[in-house]
N, C-alpha and C positions, 0 to 999 in steps of 0.2 A: 446281473448275476454272472458270473463264470460258470463256465461248463466244467463240470468234474469229470476228470479223464484220468484213466488206469492204464499203464503201458506194460506190457507183457514182453520180455527179451531187451535186455540193457545193453548189447552189442552196437555195432557199428549203426545201424540204421535206427535201433531204439534211441538211441542217444540224439541223433540227428532230428526225429519226431520231437524228441522230449526238449531241445533246445527251441525249436521253433514254436513250440507251445508256451516256454517261460518266456519269449520273448513278446508274444500276443497278449493282449489286453481280454481275450475271450476265453482262455482256458486257464483252469487250475488243476495242475496234476497232484493228485491226491494217494495215488500208489504208483509204485515200481516194483516187477517183478523178474527175478529171474533166478535159475536154479545154480547157476555159477557163483559161489560165495566173493569172488575177485570183483565180479560185476557187482554184485550186493554193495559191496566194501566202497567201489567207485561212488555209485548212487549215493551212499550215505553221507560222501564227502561231498558230493555236488550239490546235495539239494537240502533244503531245510527240514526239521524236525517234523514239521506238519506234513511232509510226504511220507507215507507210511512206505518202507522197503520191506518185501517179504519174498520167499521162497514158494507160496502156497497159491496159487492163481485161483483158487475155489474162493478165498477171501475177497477177492475182486468182485466175482459173479456174484455171490451174494449179498454184496453190500448195495442196498437200495440207492445210495448217494450218489455212484457211481453211474454217470449218463453213457458215457462212450469208452470203448476200450481199444486200446491200440495192440495190434497183434505181429511182433516183431521178432518171433523166436524163430526156430527153423521151420522148414515148409511141413514137416511131417506131423508137427502140433496143430497146425492151424485149421483143418477141419473140426477137431473136437473141440478147439476153443470156439469155432463160430458156431459150433451146435450149441453151446455153453450162452454164448451171447444171445443168440435168438433166442433160446428157453428162458433166460432171465431177462428179456426185453431191453438189453442195451445196443446201442449203436456202435458199429465198429467199424475201424480203418485196418486194413490189411497189408502186408506187402505182398508181393507176387513172388511164385505163384501162389494160389491161394490153398493149395495140397500138394502134397507129395507126389501124386499119381495124377494122371487125366480124367480115369472115372471118379477119383475122389473129389477132383477139381470141378467136376459138373454136378456132383452132390450138394457142394458148396453152393453153386449157382443156383440149385432148386431151392436149397434151404432158403439164402438169402431173398430170392423173388417170391417166396409165399409169405414172407415176413413182413411186420410192420415196421421193422426198425431199419433205420437208414444205414447203409453199407456201403464203402467205396474200398478201392485198392489203388496202390501206389503206381500208376502207370506214368509216370511224372513228368514225360514229354508234353502229354497234353495239354499240362498247365503252366508250359513255358511261354514266356513271352514273345519269342521269336517265332514258333510254330503259330500262335495265336494271330501274330501280325500276317504272316503269310497265307493263313488260311483266310483271314478276312479278304485279303488283297483278291484272292482267288473267286472267292464268292462275290466280289464287287463284278466280276468278269472282266477284269484288266486283262488277264493272259490268255482269254478266248475260251476253248474248252479245255479241260483237264486232260493230258495225255499220256506222261511220262513221268514216273516217281523214280529218283536215282537218291540212295542212302548208303553212306559209307559210315562206318564208324570202328575205327582200328585203333588201338592205344597197346602202351605195354600192358596194362590193366592186370588183372588177376591170373597167377599164374596155375596151371592144373593142380589140383588137390589142396587148393586155399579156400575151402569152403564152397564147393559145389556137390557136396555129398548128396543134397536132395533137391537141388536147382537144375541138374545135369549139365551139360558141356556149356562151353561158351556162348554158343548160339541161341541155347535157350535160355540160360540165365540173364545173360544181357541182351541177346538179339531180339528176343520177344517183344522188349520196347520197340524197337524199330519195325517190327511186324506188325504191332499195335498201331504206331503212327503212320504207316502207308496205308492200310485199312483205313484209318480216321480221316485222312486225304482224301483218298477214292470214294469213300461212301457207299464201298460196295464190298462184296466177298471175294476171296481167292477163287479163282477158277483153274489156271492153269501154273506149272511151275517144274522148273529144272533146276538142280541144286549140285554145286562140286564144293566139297570138301577136303581139306588135307588134316592129315594127321602130322602136326608140327612136334619136332625133338622127338617122332616115334611114341608118344603118348598114347594111351588106347582108345581116348576120345579125338575127335577134330576139334582143333583149337581155333580155326578159320574156314568160314564157310561163304560162299556167294550163292544167290538165288536170283533167277529172273522168271519172270511169268506174266499172266494177265488178272485182270479181275473181271468180273462178270460184266461188268458194264463197258468193257473194253481198254481200259486202262492199263498201261503197261508199267512194270516195275521192276527194278533190280535192287537189292540189298546184299552188302557186303559186310560183315561185322567179324573181328579176331581179335583176341589180346596177345598178337605175335608181332607188335610193331616197335622192333629194336629193343628187347629187354635188357641185353647189355651194351647197348649202345652208351657212350662216355655222357651224352646229353641226351636224354629221352625227349622223345616228340610223339606226336600223334598225328592222325589224318581223320577229320570228321566234318561230313558236309551233308546238306540236304540240297539237290537240285531237282526243281521241279518246273517242266515244261509244257508250254500248251500250246495250243493253236496260234495264239498270237503274240505271245509273250512268255516271260519266265520270271520266277522267284527264285533264289538261292539263299543259303547260310553258312557260315564256317563259324567255328569258335576255338577260343584257345584255353578252355574252361575258366578264364576269367573273364573274355569278353565275346560277345556274339555279335556278329557283323550281317545283316539281312539287306539284300540289294533285292528290290522290287522293280522289274523293268515291264512296265505294262502298256496298254494303248494310249492313254491319256496321261499317265503319271511315272516318272523314274523318280525313286526313293530310295536312299539308303539311310538304315538306323544302324546305331551302335550303341549297345548296353549292357550292362554287368550282366555275364552269363547266367547267375543265378543257380547254378548247382543243380540238385533235386528238385527244386520249386516245391518243399516240403510245406513251407510257410504257406503258399498258394492251395494248397490241399487241406491242410488244416483249417485254412479260412474259410474255405467253401463247405467243409462239414460243420464247423461251427455255425456259419449262417444258417445251413438248413436246420440243424437241431432248434436255434434261437426262432425260427419261424416257422417251423412244423412242417416244413416243405421241402423236398429234395433238391438240390440244385442239378439242373440238367448239365451242368458242365462236370460234374462228378464221374469218373470212370465207374463202371459196374462190375461186377464179379465175372459176369458174362463177357465182357470185353476183355478180361484177363485169360478166361478160359479158352476163347478164340484164339488169342495171340498165342497163349502156350500152345494149344493143338496143332497150331500151323507151324509153329517154330520145330515142335517135333516132326511133322511130316516131311518138312524140309530136310531136317538131319536123316530123316529115313530115307528119303530120296537120293541125297548125297550117298549112301551107304551103297545104294544099289550100282553106282558108277565106282569108274577107279576111284579109289581112295587112298592117294599116296603116302607114304612116311618120310619125311624129311628132317634129316638133325638125329640127335640121339638123347637118351635119358641123362648122360654125363652134363650135356648142355643145360638140360633143365633144371638139373641139380644145384648148376651153377648159378642159375637164375633165382631159385628159390632162397641159396644162400644169401646171394648180395640183396633180396627184398627184406629179409629178416634185419637188416641192419640200416636199411633206408630210412631217412627222416623225412623226404619228400618224395612222391612218386605216385604213380597211377594206381587207384585202387588197392592201398594199404588197409590190411586188415584191422589196425590197430592206431588209436591216436599215436602221432610222433611224439616223443620225449626227448 
């Protein structure tokens, strides 16, 4: 029997989750909900008549056949939707952050952890084949003691003002994924940090941030994230890597959003892996949730709402720390407007908000 699922929010992430479920033999999407008429029109065109399209989320929560609800609307809607899911006994998958303020995020954590429902959040890096392979190699002792974590993710990406209203500046919206994966590798909590940020194009919020510091177990980290990497370049590119150093060996990864390359340099083995990048790994997240529901036992590989709240909290802490230091402005708003105008007409690019036509 397939698991009956309902999706709330049929924007970019909602469509990606829907497509992953459509391709799986574990799911049956019975509802798609969105307040936007254009999104509902698109859903009706893309899904059979057996999938109900509605603007009323309460239809979903009140329907006893719905087992799992996907929450992909804006962050300011999630706490109320999580409350409804728990109240009606629905398992749920949420986008991050799990609410629009840190206080409300921790309230959702309490709700989820007191509930018998299974819940997870899309911290997609944990589900990637490349991080799983590197973590296993580290756990086998091949690089000795974990010592240094270096993570960088810089792309043209989302320009300021393109959908961050409830998710914060780039380092919170995107950067919290890297805050989370560093903590996942370290197996410890953040202890000390120092952050430097830049207000690119003189926008009100910083759009590039670098933070370094330590975990409680002594592991050192540096994280660099920014959607500032050549937005007006003739040919766009990016710079993304994970570089992990142990007392005896190293592991590292780079990707081009199509192929990921992992290099493992251990005391006993040297391994090079090259496989398709895998995108947001939503198929893996959906598979783990479906299997959990089928077996009646939550898979330990599913990220929890607590993991999301911690990542969000420290992303904000790093932004707050950067604000205490020099916060220079480079560039002007005219350049930013030129970037936004270019992105309106791009067919292929980084972080486009709508499907290319």
